[in-house]
N, CA, C and O atoms as a MOPAC input file, in Angstrom:
PM7 MOZYME 1SCF
protein

 N    163.49900 1   260.63500 1   -36.45800 1
 C    164.18000 1   259.49400 1   -37.02700 1
 C    163.24100 1   258.29400 1   -36.93200 1
 O    162.57600 1   258.08100 1   -35.91900 1
 N    163.20700 1   257.52100 1   -38.00900 1
 C    162.34800 1   256.34200 1   -37.99500 1
 C    162.96400 1   255.25100 1   -37.11700 1
 O    164.15700 1   255.27700 1   -36.81300 1
 N    162.12800 1   254.29900 1   -36.72100 1
 C    162.62200 1   253.19700 1   -35.89500 1
 C    163.63400 1   252.34900 1   -36.65600 1
 O    164.61100 1   251.87500 1   -36.07800 1
 N    163.40000 1   252.15700 1   -37.95100 1
 C    164.32400 1   251.35300 1   -38.74200 1
 C    165.69100 1   252.02000 1   -38.84700 1
 O    166.72400 1   251.36200 1   -38.72300 1
 N    165.68800 1   253.33400 1   -39.07700 1
 C    166.96000 1   254.05300 1   -39.15500 1
 C    167.66600 1   254.03100 1   -37.80200 1
 O    168.88500 1   253.87000 1   -37.73800 1
 N    166.91300 1   254.19000 1   -36.73700 1
 C    167.48700 1   254.12600 1   -35.39200 1
 C    168.13900 1   252.76600 1   -35.15900 1
 O    169.24400 1   252.68300 1   -34.62300 1
 N    167.44100 1   251.69300 1   -35.56700 1
 C    167.98400 1   250.35100 1   -35.40100 1
 C    169.26900 1   250.17900 1   -36.21300 1
 O    170.23000 1   249.57000 1   -35.74400 1
 N    169.27900 1   250.71900 1   -37.43300 1
 C    170.47600 1   250.61900 1   -38.27700 1
 C    171.66200 1   251.32300 1   -37.62000 1
 O    172.77300 1   250.79400 1   -37.61500 1
 N    171.43300 1   252.49500 1   -37.07300 1
 C    172.52200 1   253.22500 1   -36.41500 1
 C    172.97600 1   252.52400 1   -35.13600 1
 O    174.17000 1   252.49300 1   -34.83800 1
 N    172.04900 1   251.96900 1   -34.39100 1
 C    172.42500 1   251.24100 1   -33.17900 1
 C    173.26100 1   250.01500 1   -33.52900 1
 O    174.22600 1   249.69400 1   -32.83500 1
 N    172.89000 1   249.34400 1   -34.59600 1
 C    173.65400 1   248.17600 1   -35.04500 1
 C    175.03700 1   248.59600 1   -35.53000 1
 O    176.03900 1   247.96000 1   -35.20100 1
 N    175.08500 1   249.66100 1   -36.30600 1
 C    176.36700 1   250.15900 1   -36.81000 1
 C    177.26600 1   250.61300 1   -35.66600 1
 O    178.48600 1   250.47600 1   -35.74700 1
 N    176.68100 1   251.14600 1   -34.61300 1
 C    177.46900 1   251.63200 1   -33.48200 1
 C    178.20300 1   250.50300 1   -32.76500 1
 O    179.16000 1   250.75200 1   -32.03100 1
 N    177.76500 1   249.27500 1   -32.97200 1
 C    178.40900 1   248.12700 1   -32.33000 1
 C    179.60600 1   247.61100 1   -33.13600 1
 O    180.35800 1   246.76200 1   -32.65900 1
 N    179.77400 1   248.11600 1   -34.33500 1
 C    180.88100 1   247.69100 1   -35.18800 1
 C    182.19200 1   248.31200 1   -34.70500 1
 O    182.17800 1   249.31900 1   -33.99700 1
 N    183.31700 1   247.71900 1   -35.08200 1
 C    184.61700 1   248.35300 1   -34.77400 1
 C    184.68200 1   249.72900 1   -35.44300 1
 O    184.00700 1   249.97200 1   -36.44300 1
 N    185.48500 1   250.61000 1   -34.89300 1
 C    185.55800 1   251.98500 1   -35.37400 1
 C    185.85500 1   252.06400 1   -36.87300 1
 O    185.25700 1   252.87500 1   -37.58000 1
 N    186.76000 1   251.23900 1   -37.35300 1
 C    187.10400 1   251.26100 1   -38.77300 1
 C    185.88900 1   250.91000 1   -39.64200 1
 O    185.66400 1   251.52400 1   -40.68500 1
 N    185.11800 1   249.92500 1   -39.20300 1
 C    183.91400 1   249.53800 1   -39.94100 1
 C    182.83100 1   250.62000 1   -39.84800 1
 O    182.08600 1   250.84100 1   -40.80400 1
 N    182.74800 1   251.28200 1   -38.71300 1
 C    181.80000 1   252.39200 1   -38.57300 1
 C    182.13300 1   253.50300 1   -39.56800 1
 O    181.24800 1   254.05000 1   -40.22500 1
 N    183.41800 1   253.82500 1   -39.66900 1
 C    183.84400 1   254.86400 1   -40.60400 1
 C    183.56600 1   254.44600 1   -42.04900 1
 O    183.13200 1   255.25900 1   -42.86600 1
 N    183.81500 1   253.18900 1   -42.35100 1
 C    183.54900 1   252.66500 1   -43.69100 1
 C    182.04700 1   252.78800 1   -44.00700 1
 O    181.67000 1   253.23900 1   -45.08900 1
 N    181.21200 1   252.39000 1   -43.06600 1
 C    179.76800 1   252.48300 1   -43.23100 1
 C    179.33600 1   253.94300 1   -43.39600 1
 O    178.49500 1   254.25900 1   -44.23700 1
 N    179.91500 1   254.81900 1   -42.59400 1
 C    179.56100 1   256.24100 1   -42.66200 1
 C    179.92900 1   256.83300 1   -44.01900 1
 O    179.15000 1   257.58800 1   -44.60000 1
 N    181.11400 1   256.49300 1   -44.52500 1
 C    181.51900 1   256.98000 1   -45.85100 1
 C    180.57300 1   256.47200 1   -46.93100 1
 O    180.18100 1   257.22300 1   -47.82500 1
 N    180.20900 1   255.19800 1   -46.84800 1
 C    179.27700 1   254.61300 1   -47.80300 1
 C    177.92900 1   255.33400 1   -47.75000 1
 O    177.38400 1   255.71800 1   -48.78600 1
 N    177.40400 1   255.51300 1   -46.56500 1
 C    176.09600 1   256.15400 1   -46.39400 1
 C    176.11000 1   257.59000 1   -46.91300 1
 O    175.19100 1   258.00900 1   -47.61700 1
 N    177.14000 1   258.33300 1   -46.57000 1
 C    177.24400 1   259.71600 1   -47.03600 1
 C    177.37100 1   259.78800 1   -48.55600 1
 O    176.78900 1   260.66800 1   -49.18900 1
 N    178.12700 1   258.87100 1   -49.13400 1
 C    178.27100 1   258.84000 1   -50.59300 1
 C    176.93800 1   258.51400 1   -51.26000 1
 O    176.59500 1   259.11300 1   -52.27900 1
 N    176.19200 1   257.57900 1   -50.70100 1
 C    174.87800 1   257.22400 1   -51.25500 1
 C    173.90800 1   258.40700 1   -51.17600 1
 O    173.16900 1   258.67500 1   -52.12200 1
 N    173.91800 1   259.09700 1   -50.06000 1
 C    173.04100 1   260.25700 1   -49.90100 1
 C    173.40800 1   261.36200 1   -50.88700 1
 O    172.52800 1   262.00500 1   -51.45900 1
 N    174.69900 1   261.58300 1   -51.08500 1
 C    175.14900 1   262.59200 1   -52.04100 1
 C    174.77700 1   262.18600 1   -53.46300 1
 O    174.35300 1   263.02300 1   -54.26100 1
 N    174.93400 1   260.90800 1   -53.77600 1
 C    174.56300 1   260.41400 1   -55.09500 1
 C    173.07400 1   260.62800 1   -55.34900 1
 O    172.68000 1   261.07700 1   -56.42600 1
 N    172.26900 1   260.31200 1   -54.37800 1
 C    170.82200 1   260.49500 1   -54.51000 1
 C    170.48000 1   261.97200 1   -54.71000 1
 O    169.61300 1   262.31500 1   -55.51300 1
 N    171.17300 1   262.84200 1   -53.96800 1
 C    170.94600 1   264.28100 1   -54.10900 1
 C    171.29400 1   264.74200 1   -55.52300 1
 O    170.56900 1   265.53600 1   -56.12200 1
 N    172.40900 1   264.23700 1   -56.05000 1
 C    172.83100 1   264.61200 1   -57.39900 1
 C    171.83100 1   264.13600 1   -58.45000 1
 O    171.49300 1   264.88500 1   -59.36600 1
 N    171.35200 1   262.88300 1   -58.32300 1
 C    170.36300 1   262.37300 1   -59.28000 1
 C    169.07400 1   263.18700 1   -59.21700 1
 O    168.48900 1   263.51300 1   -60.25000 1
 N    168.63900 1   263.51000 1   -58.02000 1
 C    167.42500 1   264.31300 1   -57.86300 1
 C    167.60100 1   265.66700 1   -58.53000 1
 O    166.70900 1   266.14600 1   -59.23000 1
 N    168.75200 1   266.27500 1   -58.31000 1
 C    169.04500 1   267.56900 1   -58.92500 1
 C    169.06100 1   267.45800 1   -60.44600 1
 O    168.50000 1   268.30300 1   -61.14300 1
 N    169.70700 1   266.41400 1   -60.95500 1
 C    169.80800 1   266.20600 1   -62.39500 1
 C    168.43100 1   266.01100 1   -63.02600 1
 O    168.12000 1   266.62200 1   -64.04900 1
 N    167.60900 1   265.16200 1   -62.41600 1
 C    166.30500 1   264.86700 1   -63.00300 1
 C    165.28100 1   265.96300 1   -62.77900 1
 O    164.20700 1   265.92300 1   -63.38100 1
 N    165.57200 1   266.92500 1   -61.94600 1
 C    164.63500 1   268.02800 1   -61.73800 1
 C    164.76500 1   269.09300 1   -62.82200 1
 O    163.92000 1   269.98200 1   -62.92500 1
 N    165.81300 1   269.00500 1   -63.62500 1
 C    166.01700 1   269.96800 1   -64.70700 1
 C    165.06600 1   269.66900 1   -65.85400 1
 O    164.77800 1   268.50800 1   -66.14400 1
 N    164.57900 1   270.71700 1   -66.50300 1
 C    163.63700 1   270.53500 1   -67.59900 1
 C    164.27500 1   269.81200 1   -68.78100 1
 O    163.60100 1   269.04600 1   -69.47100 1
 N    165.55900 1   270.04400 1   -69.02200 1
 C    166.20600 1   269.40100 1   -70.16200 1
 C    166.42700 1   267.89700 1   -69.93400 1
 O    166.68200 1   267.16100 1   -70.88700 1
 N    166.33300 1   267.44600 1   -68.69800 1
 C    166.50300 1   266.02800 1   -68.41000 1
 C    165.42300 1   265.18700 1   -69.07000 1
 O    165.69100 1   264.08600 1   -69.55100 1
 N    164.21700 1   265.70000 1   -69.09300 1
 C    163.12400 1   264.95000 1   -69.71100 1
 C    163.40600 1   264.71400 1   -71.19400 1
 O    163.20900 1   263.60900 1   -71.69900 1
 N    163.86500 1   265.74600 1   -71.88300 1
 C    164.19400 1   265.61000 1   -73.30600 1
 C    165.35100 1   264.62800 1   -73.51200 1
 O    165.32700 1   263.80900 1   -74.43000 1
 N    166.35600 1   264.72100 1   -72.65200 1
 C    167.50600 1   263.83100 1   -72.75600 1
 C    167.08000 1   262.38400 1   -72.54800 1
 O    167.45300 1   261.50700 1   -73.32700 1
 N    166.30700 1   262.13300 1   -71.50900 1
 C    165.85700 1   260.77100 1   -71.23300 1
 C    164.96200 1   260.23600 1   -72.34400 1
 O    165.04700 1   259.06200 1   -72.70300 1
 N    164.11600 1   261.08200 1   -72.88000 1
 C    163.25000 1   260.67200 1   -73.98000 1
 C    164.09300 1   260.28500 1   -75.20200 1
 O    163.80300 1   259.29200 1   -75.86900 1
 N    165.12500 1   261.06400 1   -75.48800 1
 C    166.01600 1   260.76300 1   -76.59700 1
 C    166.75800 1   259.45000 1   -76.39900 1
 O    166.89300 1   258.65900 1   -77.33200 1
 N    167.24100 1   259.21800 1   -75.17700 1
 C    167.93300 1   257.96400 1   -74.88400 1
 C    166.99100 1   256.76400 1   -75.00600 1
 O    167.37900 1   255.70700 1   -75.50300 1
 N    165.75700 1   256.93900 1   -74.55000 1
 C    164.77200 1   255.86600 1   -74.67400 1
 C    164.48000 1   255.57200 1   -76.13600 1
 O    164.38200 1   254.41000 1   -76.52900 1
 N    164.34100 1   256.61100 1   -76.94100 1
 C    164.09800 1   256.41900 1   -78.37000 1
 C    165.25400 1   255.66800 1   -79.02700 1
 O    165.03200 1   254.77200 1   -79.84000 1
 N    166.48000 1   256.03300 1   -78.67500 1
 C    167.65900 1   255.35000 1   -79.22700 1
 C    167.68000 1   253.87900 1   -78.82400 1
 O    167.98300 1   253.00900 1   -79.64100 1
 N    167.36000 1   253.60800 1   -77.57300 1
 C    167.36700 1   252.22900 1   -77.09100 1
 C    166.29500 1   251.40400 1   -77.80100 1
 O    166.53800 1   250.25900 1   -78.18100 1
 N    165.12400 1   251.98300 1   -77.97700 1
 C    164.05400 1   251.26700 1   -78.67600 1
 C    164.42700 1   251.01200 1   -80.13200 1
 O    164.17300 1   249.92800 1   -80.65700 1
 N    165.02200 1   251.99600 1   -80.78000 1
 C    165.43200 1   251.82800 1   -82.17400 1
 C    166.49500 1   250.73300 1   -82.28800 1
 O    166.44500 1   249.91800 1   -83.20900 1
 N    167.45100 1   250.70900 1   -81.36600 1
 C    168.48400 1   249.67900 1   -81.37000 1
 C    167.86600 1   248.30300 1   -81.14400 1
 O    168.26600 1   247.32600 1   -81.77700 1
 N    166.90700 1   248.23200 1   -80.25500 1
 C    166.23000 1   246.96200 1   -79.97600 1
 C    165.48200 1   246.47400 1   -81.21400 1
 O    165.58000 1   245.30500 1   -81.58600 1
 N    164.74400 1   247.36600 1   -81.83900 1
 C    163.97700 1   246.99000 1   -83.03200 1
 C    164.89800 1   246.54100 1   -84.17000 1
 O    164.53300 1   245.67700 1   -84.96700 1
 N    166.07800 1   247.12700 1   -84.24000 1
 C    167.02700 1   246.78600 1   -85.29500 1
 C    167.89000 1   245.57000 1   -84.91700 1
 O    168.72000 1   245.12400 1   -85.70900 1
 N    167.69000 1   245.04500 1   -83.71300 1
 C    168.45700 1   243.89000 1   -83.27100 1
 C    169.89100 1   244.22000 1   -82.91800 1
 O    170.75800 1   243.34600 1   -82.96500 1
 N    170.15600 1   245.47500 1   -82.56200 1
 C    171.52600 1   245.90800 1   -82.24500 1
 C    171.78900 1   245.94800 1   -80.74800 1
 O    172.58400 1   246.76400 1   -80.28200 1
 N    171.15000 1   245.10100 1   -80.00800 1
 C    171.42700 1   245.05800 1   -78.57400 1
 C    171.52300 1   243.60400 1   -78.13200 1
 O    171.23700 1   242.69700 1   -78.91400 1
 N    171.91200 1   243.38400 1   -76.92400 1
 C    172.12000 1   242.02200 1   -76.43700 1
 C    170.81800 1   241.22400 1   -76.43700 1
 O    170.82100 1   240.03700 1   -76.76500 1
 N    169.72600 1   241.85100 1   -76.07900 1
 C    168.45600 1   241.14200 1   -76.05000 1
 C    168.10300 1   240.68400 1   -77.47300 1
 O    167.64400 1   239.56000 1   -77.67300 1
 N    168.31900 1   241.55300 1   -78.44000 1
 C    168.05900 1   241.19500 1   -79.83300 1
 C    168.96300 1   240.06200 1   -80.28100 1
 O    168.53500 1   239.18300 1   -81.02900 1
 N    170.22600 1   240.07700 1   -79.82300 1
 C    171.17000 1   239.04800 1   -80.23500 1
 C    170.77300 1   237.70000 1   -79.64300 1
 O    170.88900 1   236.67300 1   -80.31100 1
 N    170.30900 1   237.69400 1   -78.40400 1
 C    169.89900 1   236.45800 1   -77.76200 1
 C    168.61300 1   235.95800 1   -78.39700 1
 O    168.44200 1   234.76400 1   -78.64400 1
 N    167.73000 1   236.87800 1   -78.64900 1
 C    166.41900 1   236.53800 1   -79.20500 1
 C    166.55300 1   235.99300 1   -80.61600 1
 O    165.87700 1   235.02700 1   -80.97200 1
 N    167.43100 1   236.60900 1   -81.44200 1
 C    167.56600 1   236.25800 1   -82.85400 1
 C    168.28800 1   234.99100 1   -83.02700 1
 O    168.49100 1   234.54500 1   -84.15700 1

């Protein structure tokens, strides 16, 4: 365990039990979310999907169909 993580846990341990549980739920949810994103982006089809979304966003930007285009125009 890193020193920073150790310090975070020591600090959290001083919180009331309800706050400790709240922090623990938050931390576990964040770790699970990160695991899911890693799993999602490790798939070969993710690259194609992300490339397609980027192309759509660029096309919308060039056509002025996004908020940045509306502010700029």
